[in-house]
C-alpha positions, 0 to 999 in steps of 0.5 A: 181156286176153291173146290167145287160147291155141291149146290148152285143154290148155296153159291149163286142164289140170293134166296138161300141166304135169306133165313128159311130160304124158299122153304118158308112159303105160306101155308098151303090152303086146301085148294093148294093141296088139291092142286099139289095132288093133281100135279103129283099125279101128272108127274107120276104118269110122266115118270112111268113114261120116262122109265119106259123110254130109258136112257139117261137124261142130259141137261145143259145148265148155265153156270161157271163151276162144275157141280153147281147144279148138283142140288137139282140132280140130287133132288130129281133123282131122289124124287124119281129114283129110277131116273138118271140125269147128267147135268152139265154146267158151263157158261150159257154162252158156251152151251148155246154154241154147243146147242147150235152146233149139235143141231147143225151136225144132226147130233143132238145130245142135250135134252133140256137146256136152262140158260142165262142167255134168255135171248136165245130162246125166241131165236130157237123158237123161230128156227123151229128147234125147240119142242112145244111143251107146256109143263106141269104148273104152266098156268101158274108161271108168270106170264112175262117170263114164258112163251105163250105157245109153250116153247120155253119158260123161265123156271126160277130167278137168279139174282146178283147183288152185293157180297161182303165180308161178315167181318165188316158188319155195319161198315159193309158197302151197300150202295154202289157209291159205297164201294168207292170209299178209300177203305176199300182200295185194293180190297174189292174183287169182281167178275170180268163184266166182259165175260158174263152178260149178266155182270156186264148188265150190272155194270151197264146199269151203274154207268147209265145211272152214274156215268163212266166217271163211276167206272173210272173211280171204281177202277182207281180202287184197284180191284181184282178181276176174275173169271166166274161169279162163284170165284169172285164171291168165294174170294170175299172174306179171304185174304185182303178181299172184303167186297164184291157186287154182281154175284150171288154169294158163297157158301163159305160162311165168310160173307153175306149178301145184301140188296142195294136199296137205291142203286141198281142190281140184277135178277133174271128168269133162268129160261128152259126149254126141251129141244125138238130132237132131244134123245129123251123127250119123255125124261125131258118133259118129266124134268121140266114138269118137276122143276116147275111143280109147286113142290120143287119150286117151294123146296128145291130151287132155293130162290125166287120161284117162276110161279105166282103161287109160291111165296118169295124167300123169307125176308124178300119181296116178290121179284117184281116188287123191287123199284131199282131192279127189273127182272125183265131188264137183262132180257131186253139188254141181251136182245139187242146184241149190237148194242151189247157188243158195243158196250162190252168193247167199251168196257174192255178198253177200261178193264182189258182182255179176260184172263184165265181159264174157263172156271166151269171147264178148267181142263178143257174136257167138255168139248162139243158133245159133253155127256152123250148117250153112252155117258161118255164125254166128247 
């Protein structure tokens, strides 16, 4: 298993793999400059409130490798040097269970959550456990990815597509059926789809489009399955492994990311909220407002923005303009848990039970209340 990457953007987000990344936005107009000044004034006011509140901010971030969100921690603390933020990365399916348990135990540790489990947020709103807050930049967020009452919002788009070894050059697989070519037998590596719902949705789209015969043919290629999308991507270009789909890329320099032109792929709005009983509400509001500010969306996230006034990464279309990818599809898929679980059970018959330790918590130390108010782990 490779060492932890320093940034989630460099390992899981397609946007950084385009030349220039999200920093290659259109030149700001005079009105945009005025809007930026207004946002900055709001952020500074929130900063003063957060400093007066005191205490470290705790963010639970969905991911599958420790340190994947360090790029956000570093950018936030650079912008607001009197603030300290602990960003705890784990599978979203583990974090949402932690949040439910913390609420039930009346011991809420997390201030902000941003997770892949987009179906949790309407439930949490209904249960009354989210704080109502419309952060800076709220009016510029795509209406399709935010709660109109202000209880949660998408903060950026993650995407999974093809990761292929640079050594393949023009011979690299692009469309789903390319992965079935004889030359790729014993050379493919995937994340267990029965361990990650976004990967499961990737496989669901493929079996919907090409039938379960496609899955049978893919398994006949004798691929390797591992836990975690970063580990599967990091293996591409090493040893005998040359290709993967269903992850966002590696910082190793041994592989590249491509988007299928005809077959499905996956992107979704990573969704965030402030918890109603957050110990550090002022800091939580500052963090969420900073994350959705135009400056952070252009320079700090490294992927497609949640805002309508920020250009897509260089070389990419706007997120809603891809004919074979629906950014709202994962939300719909995850909202029908009964159907999802039936599909997962069927996939499990073909692939087998998930094997291996949790790559985001390999030493099993996170526990129920990771990074509590005293800065300890429990």
